[in-house]
N, C-alpha and C positions, 0 to 999 in steps of 0.2 A: 371147821368151820371157816363158812363165806363170809369174804370182806362185802360190804354193802358200797356198791357205786352211787355216789354223790351227783354227778353231772350225768343224770340219765335223760333221755328225748324229749319226754315230758314237760320236765324240769327248765331244760331249754327254751322250750316254745314258752313256758311261762316267762319266763325272764326276757325273753323278745317281746312279750305281749305288754309285760310291765314297761320295757324301755320304750315301745312305740307309744304307749300313752302318755309317759313322763315329755315324749319328745310334742305330743302333740299340745298336750296342755300347757307346754312352754312356749309353744307358737301360739297359744290362743292367749294365755294371759301374762306372758313375757315377752311381748313380739320384739321389743328391742332391747333383750338382755336383763340382766338382773339389776343392772345399777343404771338405767337410760338416764340421758340429759333432760331439764328441766325446757327445751326446746320445745317449739311447735312448729307445726308442719300444716300449710294449706293445701287443700284437696279440692278442684273443681270436678263435679259430677254433671255432666252435661247430659240434657235430654237426649233418651232413645241409647244410651250406652249399654252394655250388656253387664253381668255380673261379673265374668272376667276382665273385662274392662275396666272396672272400678278395683278390682283387685289388683290388677297391675299396675296401675296408679297409686295405690297405695303403697306395694311394693318398692315404687320407683322413687316414692321421698323419703322411705325409711320408716314407715309406720307399720307396715308387714315384713317379716323374714320370710316367709313363704307365702304363695298364695291357695295352695290346697285347701287347709283348716277353715280358712274363712270362708271359702267355698262350699264346703261341706255344710260348715253352721249354718250358712245362710239358707241353704236349701231344707235342710233338717228343723229348722223354725221357721220355715217357709215365709222368711223375709226375701229370699232374692227377686220378687218382683215387685216388694214395697220400697225400694231404693228410691230418693228423691232426690232432682236435680237442684243443684244447689252449691253453694261452696261452703267448705268447711274448714274449721281451726282443731287440730288437735295436738294432744302433749304426747311426746316420744313416751312409748312405754303402755300406752291406753290399750286396754284389752281387745279380742276381737269381738266378744259378746258386745261389748261397750260401743264399740265402731257400728256395727250393726243397728243396735238400739238407735243411736244417733242418725245414721241414714236413712233409717225407715223413721223417724219420726219428721225428719224435714228441717227446714229452718222455719216452718210455721208463718210464712208472709215476712218474716222481718229483714231489715236492711236491703229493701226493694229498691233499686232504682229503675226511673222508666226514662225510656229514650223516646219521646215523639219522632212523628215522620217529619224528614224536612229539613232536622238540624244541621249545618255545617258541622266538620269536625273541631273546630274552635268552639263551638257552643257545646258540643259532646265533651270536649274536654274539660269547659267550665262545669259541666252538671256532674261531671265523675270527681273532679277536683273536690267540690264542694260535699259530695255525699262520701268519699272514702278519704277525704284529710290529706291529699297528695297533690302536690303544687300542680298547678295548671302547665307549667315548663316542661315538665318532665311528660307528659303527654303529647304539648305539641312536639317536643323534641324525637318522642319516638315515630309519631304521625309520618315524619320525613326518612326517618330511616332506611336507606337503604336495604342493608342488610337484613333488618326485621321484615321487609315490605317482601324481599325476595324468598325469605322462610314462609311467606303467607300465600306465595304465587301472585303478585300483584305488582303489575308491570307500570303502573301510574307514577307520577313523582310524588303523590303521598296517599295515605290510608282514606281519603276523603271517598265517600260512596259508598263503604265496605265493612260499616259500624249501624248493625242493622237495627230498625228501631224496634224497642220491645222492651220488656221487663225483665230485669236480671238481679238476681240474688248475690249483691257482693259484700263482702264482710270490710268493715272499715280498715284501709291501710293495706288493701290487694293492690299488686304491682300494676302499673299501666300496660306491662307486658301481657300479663294476665286476663285483663279487662278488655283488651284490642283485640288478642287472640279470639276470647271467646266469641265477640262481636263478628268476628270478622268469619269464624266457620260458621255461624249462624246465616251468613249473606249468602257464601258460598254454595251451603246446603239449599236456600229456597231457591237460586238459580238453577241448581243442579235438578231439583224435583221439578220445576217448572217446564226447563228445556227437554225434561227425559223423555221418550219415546218420539221423538223427531226427529226427519231428516237432516232438516236445517230450520235455522232460523229467519226471520223477515230480513229481506236484501240480502243474506248471508254476512249478518253481523256477529260478531264474536260475543262471548257473554260481557265481557268486559263493555264492549259497544252498546249492549244491551243496557247494562248499568248506568253508563253514562247518559243515554237519552232518557231512561227512566227517571234518572234524578231531574232533569228538565220538564219532565212531565207532571213531576211531584211539586216544583216549584211554581207551574202553570196552574194547575188542576185547583178549583176550589170546590168541586162536588166531585163524589166517586165516580157517579155513572158517565161523566165526561172524559175520564182519563183516557178509556180507548179511543176516544173519536179525534181528543188533542194528540195521540201517539199517533194516528192514522196522518192528521197534517203534517208532521214533521216527516214521518215516513213517505210521505207523498213527496214532500219536498226532495228529500235525499234522493229519490228517484228520479226526479226530473233535474237532478244538477242544480236546485238551487240553493240560495242559502238561507239557513234555519232562520238568521233573523230573528233570534230567541233571545228576550230583554233581562231574563234571568240570568245568562250566561254575562250578559255585559255589568251586571249588577256582582257577579261575582268575580270578574277581571278586575273592576275598580276597587274589589277588597271591601265594599259594602253588605254584601249578603245576595241572594238571588231575588229576594222580593223588593230589593230597595226602587223607589221611584226614581225615574232617570230621565237627564236634560239630553237635548240633539248633542251637546257637547261629548259626552258620554259615550255615543256610537262611535266616536272616532280613536278611542283609546285602542292602542295598539298592543294586543295580547292575544296569544292563541285561543282564549277563550272567546273572544269576542267573535260570535257567529254572525256580525253586521260586516266584518273585514273579512273574515276567512270561512270559506267554504267546508262544508262535513262538520263533522261533532267534533267537540272540542276533545282535547287530550286525555279527559277523564271527568268521571263524575262533577258536579258543581255542589251536590247537598247527599244527604243520605238517603234515598227512597226508601219506600214502606214497600211489602208485599203486594198491593196494589198496582202502583204504579209499575213494578218490574213485568206484573201479569198483562197489563196493557200494551205494553211492548212488544211482548212476546205471543200475544194473542189481540191485535189490532182488530176494530171494527172491520169486516170484508165489505168490499164495493163504494167505501167513502172518498169523493174526488177533492175534497174541501183543500184549500191550500192557505186558507186565512182566518181568523177568528179574533173577536174582540170584546172583551170584559162588558155586560150589559148593565152592570152597575146593582145586580141583585145575587151576587155569588154565582152566575152562569155565564156563559160564551157565547155569542152569537158568530156562527159559523158563515163561510161563504168559498163558493168554487172560482169567481172571477175578482180581481181587484176592483171592477166597477161595483160591484156589488159590497164589497168588502166597504167602500167609502160610503154607500149607502146604508148600511148598518152604522157605521160611526157617525154619521148626521142623525140617526134614528136615535141613537144613543144619548146624542148632546141633548137631542128635543127633549127627549124624557128626564135628564138633568136641569135643564132650566126651570127654575121655580116660574109657577103663571103671575101673571102682570095684577096688578091691583084695578086696574081700568083700561079694558079692551081697546080705546081708542089710540093710544100712544104706541105704535110699534115704529121703530126707526133703526138703529142699527143692529141690533139683536135679528132682527126679520133679515135685513138685507144689508151684511157687512161692507165694507169698501173693497174694492180690487185689491189694495196692499194687504189686506188681513187676510183675504181669502188666498192668495199667492203664497203668504206665510204659512198658511194653515195646509194648501197642498204640499207646499214642499216638508213640512214635518210630518204629514200622513204618508207621502211617499217615502219617507227615511223608513219609517216603524214597518216592521214585519206582522207576523201574526201576532206579536205580544202585544200588552195591553198599556205600557208607560206612557209612550208618546200621545198615545190618543186619549189616555186620562188626561193629559195637560191641555188637550184642545178643548176636551169638554170641560174643564175648570175655567178656561178663559171665557166659553161662550156664555157658562153660569154666572160667571162676574158679570160680562156686557149685559147679560139681563137684567141681574139684579139693580146695576147703575141706571137702567133705563126705568125701571118700578122707581126706584128710588127719586130720580126726577120727576116721576109722575104721580107720585105723593106727596110730594113737598110743592105742588104749584097750588097757590093760595086761592081761599073762596074770593077772596074780592076781586080778584083779575073776572072770574066769570060773572059776577055782579056786574062789573063793569062794563065787560063784553055786550052783557045783556043791554044795559042802558043806552050802550052804543048803537045797537042794532035799532033800537026804538027811535031815536034821535040820528037821522041821517047827518045832520049838522054838524053833529059833535065829530066827524070824520075830520073836518076843515085844518083843527088846529096843527096837525101833523104836519101840513103844507106849509101853514103859516110859522112853521119854527124857525125857516131862514131868515125872517125878518129881522129888522136891527132892533135893538132894546129902545131905539128911538121912537119908532112907530109905535112900540106896545106903549110907551109911556103918553103919547099923543093921544090914543085910542081911551087910554086910562082917564086923561085929563077932561076930554069931553064928557067922559061919562062919569062922575064923581060916585053916581051911586055902586059902582062897581066896587068900592073901597068896604063897603059891607060883605060883600060876598069872601073876599080875599082875607080881612081879618076873621071870619068865620070857620076859615079852614079847621080849627080844631073841633067843631062842631060832628053830630052824628052824621051819618050819611043821610039820614031824611032831612036835615035841613040844608044838605048841599044838592040835594035833590030840587028842593022846593026854590034853593036860590038860581040854580040852573034856568029852572024853568020859568023864572022870570026875565032873567037876565040872561040868555044864549051866549051874547058876544063875551058877555064876562066871563062864562064857563070855560070858552076858549082861551082864553088868556091865561084862567088859573088851572085849567087840566094840562096846558101844556108844560107851564114854569110855575108850579105852584109858590118856589121859594122866591122866583123873580117876581111876583105879581104880589108877594108879602111886602118885599121890599120896598117897591113903587107904592105902595099904598101907605107905608109910613111917611115915605116923603112928601104926601100930596098934603097940601095945608088944609 
């Protein structure tokens, strides 16, 4: 009688198959073990990440013990191409199918924070702080952390300029490091994509210098169509060795923001960001530029020779090749900004300013470069001058015109002006000789019609009354 063998090869294969199935099932439904902690882990899925990269990130934070089961199940369920970018928070021990369903469902537009173009790092930090509930001081501290900046490959003194304007999906409580790192990677990706396939950048600029100049263009530009032209102006200045004289850099240097209205004293602030004092580009960006401004620096308008521009007051700029043409454009802008006079006759100081005003205006305009702050100040002064002239013209009383007309009809009425130098004794004697003048003097409170009649009857009495009405009245009272 033969003894039956229990461990046959087929049974070994079955046992191995069962063990493999249990291992895969444990990997799928118990990725953090039998008794996982109730902690949560945050994972950030960026745009363009592959399924393997997402699986590696899940394993790194402890949500997966292995990546094979995750990848196999994702492809089996055809969810490998449905994973959406965003920030997700999962509890330890969440099953792989639950992870895949959440990643495929996405955040559904919730917890979206939008960063507009042209904001400074301080403004971005405040916006993120309000959205994420993290103190703004933590963002400000991290923005100047040298170790953190080196990990991003940023050589500038701060992360200014590398916080890409865009819409992000951050959960409340997201750490500043995660937020800043995500935004900086997006900026670097934009730079690399726009610079791809080129032998060199304009004037041999580095990517950091491109971002710096793009931040100036972002602060200056009001219309997207003008960005490449503004970039050409600054590139022409750099090529010729001229100072950029960009007003936004001075606003950043004094800590008021790149779009601050400036005064002449601000142009003398000693700062490496003051492009009125220091030649070349500032040490770093002055705001966070968008993709359009970066592209305008990498692809400026070819063949442009302009070196100056001034805001026209309507959201655009007027460009010039020479300084004389630039001054003419400034005068053109001021003329447009001046309000029309109420009457065409009175043209005085607004049309012909004194020599001192001309010299001051020329000195301030000469100090201003291609920016618009100083020229706007001149335009405002001209506007106030024109308004004052109009106000004086508007407040001229109508009675003066009536009197002027009456004097034109009666040339003899102009003599009292010369007679004002006489003494009061002479006036008293003239009144004494003609007592009839007492009535016109006392009738000064009557209407202009009565005055005209009395003047017609006694022209000499009108002379005395018209020249000194109060004196005539006083003399009339003393006459017996």
